[in-house]
ROPAVEX-653313 format. One record per residue: residue number from 1; z, x, y of N, C-alpha, C in turn. Coordinates in nm, 2 decimals. Layout:
N
torvo,npz,npx,npy,capz,capx,capy,cpz,cpx,cpy
NUM,Z,X,Y,Z,X,Y,Z,X,Y
...
END
This chain:
251
torvo,npz,npx,npy,capz,capx,capy,cpz,cpx,cpy
1,-4.85,2.41,-4.77,-4.85,2.28,-4.69,-4.86,2.33,-4.55
2,-4.96,2.27,-4.48,-4.98,2.30,-4.34,-4.88,2.23,-4.25
3,-4.82,2.30,-4.16,-4.73,2.25,-4.06,-4.80,2.23,-3.93
4,-4.81,2.11,-3.88,-4.88,2.09,-3.75,-4.82,2.16,-3.63
5,-4.69,2.18,-3.64,-4.62,2.25,-3.53,-4.66,2.40,-3.53
6,-4.69,2.46,-3.65,-4.73,2.60,-3.65,-4.87,2.62,-3.60
7,-4.95,2.51,-3.61,-5.08,2.52,-3.57,-5.10,2.51,-3.41
8,-4.99,2.47,-3.34,-5.00,2.46,-3.20,-5.00,2.60,-3.14
9,-5.07,2.63,-3.03,-5.07,2.76,-2.97,-4.94,2.79,-2.90
10,-4.89,2.91,-2.92,-4.77,2.96,-2.87,-4.79,3.01,-2.73
11,-4.69,2.98,-2.64,-4.70,3.03,-2.50,-4.66,3.18,-2.50
12,-4.72,3.26,-2.42,-4.68,3.40,-2.40,-4.54,3.41,-2.35
13,-4.49,3.53,-2.37,-4.35,3.56,-2.32,-4.35,3.55,-2.17
14,-4.25,3.47,-2.12,-4.25,3.45,-1.97,-4.33,3.35,-1.92
15,-4.41,3.28,-2.00,-4.50,3.17,-1.96,-4.44,3.04,-2.01
16,-4.45,2.94,-1.92,-4.41,2.80,-1.95,-4.53,2.71,-1.96
17,-4.51,2.60,-2.03,-4.62,2.51,-2.05,-4.64,2.44,-1.92
18,-4.76,2.39,-1.90,-4.80,2.31,-1.78,-4.72,2.18,-1.78
19,-4.67,2.15,-1.66,-4.59,2.03,-1.65,-4.44,2.05,-1.67
20,-4.40,2.18,-1.71,-4.26,2.20,-1.73,-4.18,2.18,-1.60
21,-4.23,2.24,-1.49,-4.17,2.22,-1.36,-4.24,2.10,-1.29
22,-4.16,2.01,-1.24,-4.22,1.89,-1.17,-4.12,1.85,-1.06
23,-4.17,1.80,-0.96,-4.09,1.75,-0.85,-4.02,1.62,-0.88
24,-3.89,1.61,-0.86,-3.82,1.49,-0.89,-3.85,1.38,-0.78
25,-3.88,1.26,-0.82,-3.91,1.16,-0.73,-3.78,1.07,-0.71
26,-3.80,0.97,-0.63,-3.68,0.87,-0.60,-3.65,0.80,-0.73
27,-3.75,0.78,-0.82,-3.72,0.71,-0.94,-3.63,0.79,-1.04
28,-3.65,0.92,-1.04,-3.58,1.01,-1.13,-3.44,1.06,-1.08
29,-3.42,1.04,-0.95,-3.29,1.09,-0.89,-3.18,1.00,-0.94
30,-3.05,1.05,-0.96,-2.94,0.97,-0.99,-2.91,0.87,-0.88
31,-2.83,0.77,-0.92,-2.80,0.66,-0.82,-2.73,0.71,-0.70
32,-2.63,0.81,-0.72,-2.55,0.86,-0.62,-2.62,0.94,-0.52
33,-2.75,0.98,-0.55,-2.83,1.05,-0.46,-2.90,0.97,-0.36
34,-2.89,0.83,-0.37,-2.96,0.74,-0.29,-2.86,0.68,-0.19
35,-2.86,0.72,-0.06,-2.77,0.66,0.04,-2.78,0.51,0.06
36,-2.90,0.46,0.02,-2.92,0.32,0.04,-2.86,0.23,-0.07
37,-2.82,0.29,-0.18,-2.76,0.21,-0.29,-2.62,0.18,-0.25
38,-2.58,0.05,-0.26,-2.45,0.01,-0.23,-2.34,0.04,-0.33
39,-2.38,0.02,-0.46,-2.29,0.05,-0.57,-2.36,0.10,-0.69
40,-2.31,0.21,-0.75,-2.37,0.27,-0.87,-2.29,0.23,-0.99
41,-2.33,0.14,-1.07,-2.25,0.09,-1.18,-2.24,0.20,-1.29
42,-2.34,0.27,-1.31,-2.34,0.37,-1.42,-2.24,0.48,-1.38
43,-2.24,0.53,-1.26,-2.15,0.63,-1.21,-2.01,0.57,-1.22
44,-1.99,0.45,-1.18,-1.85,0.39,-1.18,-1.80,0.38,-1.32
45,-1.88,0.34,-1.42,-1.83,0.33,-1.55,-1.79,0.47,-1.61
46,-1.86,0.57,-1.57,-1.83,0.70,-1.62,-1.71,0.77,-1.55
47,-1.68,0.73,-1.43,-1.58,0.80,-1.35,-1.46,0.72,-1.31
48,-1.45,0.60,-1.37,-1.34,0.51,-1.33,-1.21,0.56,-1.36
49,-1.20,0.65,-1.47,-1.07,0.71,-1.51,-1.01,0.80,-1.41
50,-1.09,0.85,-1.32,-1.04,0.94,-1.21,-0.95,0.87,-1.11
51,-0.96,0.74,-1.11,-0.87,0.66,-1.02,-0.74,0.62,-1.08
52,-0.72,0.64,-1.21,-0.60,0.59,-1.27,-0.47,0.66,-1.22
53,-0.46,0.79,-1.22,-0.34,0.86,-1.18,-0.32,0.83,-1.03
54,-0.42,0.84,-0.94,-0.39,0.81,-0.80,-0.34,0.67,-0.77
55,-0.39,0.57,-0.85,-0.35,0.43,-0.84,-0.20,0.42,-0.88
56,-0.16,0.48,-0.99,-0.03,0.47,-1.04,0.07,0.54,-0.94
57,0.03,0.65,-0.89,0.12,0.73,-0.80,0.13,0.65,-0.67
58,0.03,0.59,-0.62,0.04,0.52,-0.49,0.12,0.39,-0.52
59,0.11,0.33,-0.63,0.19,0.21,-0.66,0.34,0.24,-0.66
60,0.37,0.36,-0.73,0.51,0.40,-0.73,0.56,0.44,-0.59
61,0.48,0.51,-0.52,0.51,0.55,-0.38,0.54,0.43,-0.29
62,0.46,0.33,-0.30,0.48,0.21,-0.22,0.61,0.14,-0.25
63,0.64,0.13,-0.38,0.77,0.06,-0.42,0.89,0.14,-0.37
64,0.89,0.27,-0.39,1.01,0.35,-0.35,1.02,0.34,-0.19
65,0.91,0.35,-0.12,0.92,0.35,0.02,0.96,0.22,0.08
66,0.91,0.11,0.02,0.95,-0.02,0.07,1.09,-0.05,0.04
67,1.14,-0.01,-0.08,1.28,-0.04,-0.11,1.37,0.04,-0.02
68,1.34,0.17,0.00,1.43,0.25,0.09,1.42,0.19,0.23
69,1.30,0.16,0.28,1.29,0.10,0.42,1.37,-0.04,0.43
70,1.36,-0.12,0.32,1.43,-0.25,0.33,1.58,-0.23,0.34
71,1.63,-0.14,0.25,1.78,-0.12,0.25,1.83,-0.07,0.39
72,1.75,0.02,0.45,1.79,0.07,0.58,1.78,-0.04,0.69
73,1.66,-0.11,0.69,1.64,-0.21,0.79,1.73,-0.33,0.78
74,1.76,-0.36,0.65,1.85,-0.48,0.63,1.99,-0.44,0.68
75,2.04,-0.32,0.66,2.17,-0.28,0.71,2.17,-0.28,0.86
76,2.06,-0.23,0.92,2.05,-0.24,1.07,2.06,-0.38,1.12
77,1.99,-0.47,1.05,1.98,-0.61,1.09,2.12,-0.67,1.08
78,2.20,-0.64,0.98,2.33,-0.70,0.96,2.42,-0.65,1.07
79,2.41,-0.52,1.11,2.49,-0.46,1.22,2.45,-0.53,1.35
80,2.32,-0.55,1.37,2.28,-0.61,1.50,2.32,-0.76,1.50
81,2.33,-0.82,1.39,2.37,-0.96,1.39,2.52,-0.97,1.42
82,2.60,-0.88,1.37,2.74,-0.88,1.40,2.78,-0.83,1.53
83,2.71,-0.72,1.57,2.73,-0.66,1.71,2.61,-0.67,1.79
84,2.60,-0.77,1.87,2.47,-0.80,1.94,2.43,-0.69,2.03
85,2.52,-0.61,2.08,2.48,-0.50,2.17,2.39,-0.40,2.10
86,2.39,-0.39,1.97,2.31,-0.30,1.89,2.17,-0.35,1.87
87,2.14,-0.47,1.90,2.02,-0.53,1.86,1.90,-0.46,1.93
88,1.90,-0.45,2.06,1.79,-0.39,2.13,1.78,-0.24,2.11
89,1.89,-0.16,2.11,1.87,-0.02,2.08,1.81,0.01,1.94
90,1.85,-0.07,1.84,1.79,-0.05,1.71,1.65,-0.10,1.71
91,1.62,-0.20,1.78,1.48,-0.25,1.79,1.39,-0.14,1.86
92,1.44,-0.08,1.96,1.37,0.02,2.03,1.35,0.15,1.94
93,1.46,0.18,1.87,1.45,0.30,1.79,1.35,0.29,1.67
94,1.35,0.17,1.61,1.26,0.15,1.50,1.11,0.13,1.56
95,1.11,0.08,1.68,0.97,0.07,1.74,0.91,0.21,1.77
96,1.00,0.30,1.81,0.95,0.44,1.84,0.89,0.50,1.71
97,0.97,0.49,1.60,0.92,0.54,1.48,0.79,0.48,1.43
98,0.78,0.35,1.45,0.66,0.28,1.41,0.54,0.32,1.50
99,0.56,0.36,1.62,0.45,0.40,1.71,0.40,0.54,1.69
100,0.47,0.63,1.62,0.43,0.76,1.59,0.31,0.77,1.50
101,0.20,0.83,1.54,0.09,0.84,1.45,0.12,0.91,1.32
102,0.06,0.87,1.21,0.10,0.92,1.08,0.08,1.07,1.07
103,-0.03,1.12,1.11,-0.05,1.27,1.10,0.05,1.34,1.19
104,0.08,1.29,1.30,0.18,1.36,1.39,0.32,1.35,1.32
105,0.35,1.24,1.25,0.47,1.23,1.17,0.48,1.34,1.07
106,0.37,1.36,1.00,0.37,1.47,0.89,0.40,1.60,0.95
107,0.34,1.63,1.07,0.36,1.76,1.13,0.50,1.78,1.17
108,0.57,1.67,1.22,0.71,1.68,1.25,0.80,1.70,1.13
109,0.76,1.65,1.02,0.84,1.66,0.90,0.82,1.79,0.82
110,0.70,1.85,0.84,0.67,1.96,0.76,0.77,2.08,0.76
111,0.82,2.11,0.88,0.92,2.22,0.88,1.05,2.18,0.81
112,1.08,2.05,0.79,1.20,2.01,0.73,1.19,1.98,0.58
113,1.09,1.90,0.54,1.07,1.86,0.41,0.95,1.92,0.34
114,0.86,1.98,0.41,0.75,2.04,0.35,0.65,1.93,0.31
115,0.54,1.98,0.24,0.44,1.88,0.19,0.48,1.83,0.05
116,0.48,1.70,0.03,0.52,1.65,-0.10,0.56,1.50,-0.09
117,0.62,1.45,-0.20,0.66,1.31,-0.20,0.77,1.28,-0.10
118,0.86,1.38,-0.08,0.97,1.35,0.01,0.92,1.32,0.15
119,0.82,1.40,0.20,0.76,1.37,0.33,0.70,1.23,0.33
120,0.62,1.20,0.22,0.55,1.07,0.22,0.65,0.96,0.22
121,0.76,0.97,0.14,0.85,0.86,0.14,0.92,0.84,0.27
122,0.96,0.95,0.33,1.03,0.94,0.46,0.94,0.87,0.57
123,0.81,0.91,0.57,0.72,0.86,0.67,0.69,0.71,0.64
124,0.66,0.68,0.52,0.63,0.54,0.48,0.75,0.45,0.50
125,0.87,0.49,0.47,0.99,0.41,0.49,1.01,0.39,0.64
126,0.99,0.49,0.72,1.01,0.47,0.86,0.91,0.37,0.92
127,0.79,0.36,0.87,0.70,0.26,0.92,0.73,0.12,0.88
128,0.82,0.10,0.78,0.86,-0.04,0.74,0.98,-0.09,0.82
129,1.05,0.00,0.89,1.18,-0.04,0.95,1.16,-0.15,1.06
130,1.06,-0.12,1.15,1.04,-0.22,1.26,1.01,-0.36,1.21
131,0.92,-0.37,1.12,0.88,-0.50,1.07,0.99,-0.58,1.00
132,1.06,-0.51,0.91,1.16,-0.57,0.83,1.28,-0.60,0.92
133,1.32,-0.51,1.00,1.44,-0.53,1.09,1.41,-0.65,1.18
134,1.30,-0.65,1.25,1.27,-0.76,1.34,1.27,-0.90,1.28
135,1.21,-0.91,1.16,1.20,-1.04,1.09,1.34,-1.08,1.04
136,1.42,-0.98,1.00,1.55,-1.02,0.95,1.64,-1.07,1.06
137,1.64,-1.00,1.17,1.71,-1.04,1.29,1.67,-1.18,1.34
138,1.54,-1.20,1.34,1.49,-1.33,1.39,1.53,-1.44,1.29
139,1.52,-1.41,1.16,1.56,-1.51,1.06,1.71,-1.55,1.07
140,1.79,-1.45,1.09,1.94,-1.48,1.11,1.96,-1.56,1.24
141,1.89,-1.52,1.35,1.91,-1.59,1.47,1.86,-1.74,1.47
142,1.76,-1.77,1.38,1.71,-1.90,1.38,1.78,-2.00,1.28
143,1.89,-1.95,1.22,1.97,-2.04,1.14,2.03,-2.15,1.23
144,2.01,-2.28,1.19,2.06,-2.39,1.27,2.21,-2.38,1.29
145,2.26,-2.40,1.41,2.40,-2.40,1.44,2.48,-2.50,1.36
146,2.42,-2.62,1.33,2.48,-2.72,1.25,2.52,-2.67,1.11
147,2.43,-2.59,1.05,2.46,-2.53,0.92,2.58,-2.44,0.92
148,2.58,-2.36,1.03,2.70,-2.26,1.04,2.83,-2.34,1.07
149,2.82,-2.44,1.15,2.94,-2.52,1.17,2.99,-2.59,1.05
150,2.89,-2.64,0.97,2.93,-2.70,0.84,3.00,-2.60,0.75
151,2.95,-2.48,0.74,3.01,-2.38,0.66,3.15,-2.35,0.71
152,3.17,-2.33,0.84,3.31,-2.31,0.89,3.40,-2.43,0.87
153,3.34,-2.55,0.87,3.42,-2.66,0.84,3.47,-2.67,0.70
154,3.40,-2.60,0.61,3.44,-2.59,0.47,3.54,-2.48,0.45
155,3.57,-2.41,0.55,3.67,-2.30,0.54,3.61,-2.17,0.50
156,3.48,-2.15,0.52,3.42,-2.02,0.49,3.46,-1.91,0.59
157,3.48,-1.79,0.54,3.50,-1.68,0.63,3.36,-1.63,0.68
158,3.36,-1.54,0.78,3.23,-1.49,0.84,3.15,-1.43,0.73
159,3.21,-1.35,0.64,3.14,-1.29,0.53,3.07,-1.39,0.44
160,3.15,-1.49,0.40,3.10,-1.60,0.31,2.99,-1.68,0.38
161,3.01,-1.70,0.51,2.91,-1.77,0.59,2.78,-1.69,0.59
162,2.79,-1.56,0.60,2.67,-1.48,0.61,2.59,-1.49,0.48
163,2.66,-1.47,0.36,2.59,-1.46,0.23,2.56,-1.59,0.17
164,2.63,-1.70,0.21,2.61,-1.83,0.14,2.53,-1.92,0.23
165,2.52,-1.90,0.36,2.45,-1.99,0.45,2.34,-1.92,0.52
166,2.38,-1.82,0.60,2.28,-1.76,0.69,2.17,-1.69,0.62
167,2.20,-1.60,0.53,2.10,-1.52,0.46,2.01,-1.61,0.38
168,2.06,-1.71,0.30,1.97,-1.80,0.23,1.87,-1.87,0.32
169,1.92,-1.92,0.43,1.83,-1.99,0.53,1.73,-1.90,0.60
170,1.77,-1.77,0.61,1.68,-1.68,0.68,1.59,-1.61,0.58
171,1.60,-1.64,0.45,1.52,-1.58,0.35,1.37,-1.58,0.37
172,1.31,-1.70,0.41,1.17,-1.70,0.43,1.12,-1.60,0.54
173,1.19,-1.59,0.65,1.15,-1.49,0.75,1.17,-1.35,0.70
174,1.27,-1.32,0.62,1.30,-1.19,0.57,1.18,-1.15,0.47
175,1.15,-1.25,0.38,1.04,-1.22,0.29,0.91,-1.20,0.36
176,0.89,-1.28,0.46,0.76,-1.27,0.54,0.75,-1.12,0.60
177,0.86,-1.07,0.66,0.85,-0.94,0.71,0.83,-0.83,0.60
178,0.89,-0.86,0.48,0.88,-0.77,0.37,0.73,-0.77,0.32
179,0.67,-0.88,0.32,0.53,-0.89,0.27,0.44,-0.81,0.37
180,0.46,-0.83,0.50,0.38,-0.76,0.60,0.40,-0.61,0.58
181,0.52,-0.57,0.57,0.56,-0.42,0.56,0.50,-0.36,0.43
182,0.50,-0.44,0.32,0.45,-0.39,0.20,0.30,-0.37,0.20
183,0.23,-0.47,0.25,0.08,-0.46,0.26,0.04,-0.35,0.35
184,0.10,-0.33,0.46,0.07,-0.22,0.55,0.10,-0.09,0.49
185,0.21,-0.08,0.41,0.24,0.04,0.34,0.14,0.08,0.24
186,0.08,-0.02,0.17,-0.03,0.01,0.08,-0.15,0.08,0.15
187,-0.18,0.03,0.27,-0.29,0.09,0.34,-0.25,0.23,0.39
188,-0.13,0.25,0.45,-0.10,0.38,0.50,-0.08,0.48,0.39
189,-0.04,0.44,0.27,-0.01,0.53,0.17,-0.13,0.61,0.13
190,-0.25,0.56,0.16,-0.37,0.64,0.13,-0.38,0.77,0.21
191,-0.31,0.77,0.33,-0.31,0.89,0.41,-0.22,1.00,0.36
192,-0.14,0.97,0.26,-0.05,1.06,0.20,-0.12,1.18,0.13
193,-0.25,1.17,0.12,-0.32,1.29,0.07,-0.30,1.41,0.16
194,-0.28,1.38,0.29,-0.25,1.49,0.38,-0.11,1.55,0.37
195,-0.03,1.48,0.29,0.10,1.53,0.26,0.11,1.59,0.12
196,-0.01,1.61,0.06,-0.03,1.67,-0.07,0.03,1.58,-0.18
197,0.00,1.45,-0.16,0.04,1.35,-0.26,-0.09,1.29,-0.32
198,-0.10,1.28,-0.45,-0.22,1.23,-0.51,-0.23,1.08,-0.51
199,-0.26,1.02,-0.40,-0.28,0.87,-0.39,-0.43,0.84,-0.39
200,-0.46,0.72,-0.37,-0.60,0.68,-0.37,-0.68,0.74,-0.25
201,-0.61,0.80,-0.16,-0.67,0.88,-0.05,-0.74,1.00,-0.10
202,-0.70,1.06,-0.22,-0.75,1.18,-0.27,-0.90,1.16,-0.31
203,-0.93,1.07,-0.40,-1.08,1.05,-0.43,-1.15,0.99,-0.31
204,-1.09,0.92,-0.23,-1.16,0.86,-0.11,-1.21,0.97,-0.02
205,-1.12,1.07,0.01,-1.16,1.17,0.11,-1.24,1.28,0.05
206,-1.24,1.29,-0.09,-1.33,1.39,-0.15,-1.47,1.35,-0.14
207,-1.50,1.22,-0.14,-1.64,1.18,-0.13,-1.64,1.06,-0.03
208,-1.62,1.09,0.10,-1.60,0.99,0.20,-1.74,0.93,0.23
209,-1.85,0.99,0.20,-1.98,0.93,0.23,-2.04,0.86,0.12
210,-1.98,0.86,0.00,-2.03,0.79,-0.12,-1.98,0.65,-0.12
211,-2.07,0.55,-0.11,-2.03,0.41,-0.09,-1.96,0.36,-0.22
212,-2.01,0.40,-0.33,-1.94,0.35,-0.46,-1.80,0.40,-0.46
213,-1.77,0.52,-0.43,-1.64,0.57,-0.43,-1.55,0.50,-0.33
214,-1.60,0.47,-0.21,-1.53,0.40,-0.11,-1.50,0.26,-0.15
215,-1.59,0.19,-0.22,-1.57,0.05,-0.26,-1.47,0.05,-0.37
216,-1.47,0.15,-0.47,-1.37,0.15,-0.58,-1.23,0.17,-0.52
217,-1.22,0.28,-0.44,-1.08,0.31,-0.39,-1.03,0.20,-0.30
218,-1.12,0.15,-0.21,-1.08,0.04,-0.12,-1.05,-0.09,-0.20
219,-1.13,-0.11,-0.30,-1.10,-0.23,-0.38,-0.97,-0.22,-0.46
220,-0.94,-0.11,-0.51,-0.81,-0.09,-0.58,-0.69,-0.11,-0.48
221,-0.70,-0.06,-0.36,-0.60,-0.08,-0.26,-0.58,-0.23,-0.23
222,-0.69,-0.30,-0.22,-0.69,-0.45,-0.19,-0.62,-0.52,-0.30
223,-0.66,-0.49,-0.42,-0.59,-0.55,-0.54,-0.44,-0.52,-0.55
224,-0.41,-0.40,-0.52,-0.27,-0.36,-0.51,-0.19,-0.44,-0.41
225,-0.25,-0.45,-0.29,-0.18,-0.53,-0.18,-0.17,-0.68,-0.23
226,-0.27,-0.73,-0.29,-0.26,-0.87,-0.33,-0.15,-0.89,-0.44
227,-0.14,-0.79,-0.53,-0.04,-0.80,-0.64,0.10,-0.80,-0.58
228,0.13,-0.71,-0.49,0.26,-0.70,-0.42,0.29,-0.83,-0.34
229,0.19,-0.88,-0.27,0.21,-1.00,-0.19,0.24,-1.12,-0.28
230,0.17,-1.13,-0.39,0.19,-1.24,-0.48,0.33,-1.23,-0.54
231,0.37,-1.11,-0.58,0.51,-1.10,-0.64,0.61,-1.13,-0.54
232,0.60,-1.09,-0.41,0.70,-1.13,-0.31,0.70,-1.28,-0.28
233,0.58,-1.34,-0.28,0.57,-1.48,-0.26,0.64,-1.56,-0.38
234,0.62,-1.51,-0.50,0.68,-1.57,-0.61,0.83,-1.55,-0.61
235,0.88,-1.43,-0.56,1.02,-1.41,-0.55,1.08,-1.51,-0.44
236,1.01,-1.53,-0.34,1.06,-1.63,-0.24,1.07,-1.77,-0.29
237,0.98,-1.81,-0.37,0.99,-1.94,-0.43,1.10,-1.95,-0.53
238,1.13,-1.84,-0.60,1.24,-1.85,-0.70,1.37,-1.84,-0.63
239,1.38,-1.77,-0.52,1.51,-1.75,-0.45,1.54,-1.86,-0.35
240,1.43,-1.93,-0.31,1.45,-2.04,-0.22,1.38,-2.17,-0.27
241,1.43,-2.22,-0.38,1.36,-2.34,-0.44,1.38,-2.47,-0.35
242,1.48,-2.47,-0.27,1.50,-2.59,-0.18,1.38,-2.61,-0.09
243,1.32,-2.50,-0.04,1.20,-2.51,0.05,1.09,-2.58,-0.02
244,1.06,-2.54,-0.15,0.95,-2.60,-0.22,0.98,-2.75,-0.25
245,1.11,-2.78,-0.27,1.15,-2.92,-0.30,1.13,-3.00,-0.17
246,1.17,-2.95,-0.06,1.15,-3.02,0.07,1.01,-3.05,0.11
247,0.92,-2.95,0.08,0.78,-2.97,0.10,0.72,-3.08,0.01
248,0.76,-3.08,-0.11,0.71,-3.18,-0.20,0.76,-3.32,-0.16
249,0.88,-3.33,-0.11,0.93,-3.46,-0.06,0.85,-3.50,0.06
250,0.82,-3.40,0.15,0.75,-3.44,0.27,0.61,-3.48,0.25
251,0.55,-3.43,0.14,0.41,-3.47,0.11,0.41,-3.60,0.02
END
């Protein structure tokens, strides 16, 4: 039985067939090789898993940093509310921390904490202090005097007045500051790649000129910020149902 393949002429050793080498054109290049392409769907579907771990680690880092920052700023705000002389020094101190550039903050912390999660948490928590502290102090200061007088008339102590009257009425301002601090922390957390933390800044800075990579990493951070903001807004509605009721009555 004759085999047509055996009948074909064989190329000599070291010789290739004509057309084996050919110049790649714009049609044969992969999508990521075209700077004009805005988004490469094929590349994204094959490489989306590389963003999983950075997203989870950034999500966890934001939660820890905001919780730590909130506890510190809330304690400062209560001290300033009780002892008014501390209000401006604490505001100035948190403002100085907020004004330090992130990369300079890392350099200051490196001799103490080194590169890692500790440095990232300290830096991110410090950036939340100013916003949360200022909004908490403003919320407590804006509590109507009539509400406080009514509480005192009912025989409440200063501690009871703070937790039962002042803080509930200041809750919208406190949550507003927490929302701003959380969204800004999501953005700053991408810079923690310089502190050797695997956040979404890692894939972003590895391919900073690749538009698809930028859109995926940036889009994930936007989604993360929206998730946090929605959860805080939901918490405000659950913790302050009287504001929702008053708005419904007004409309």
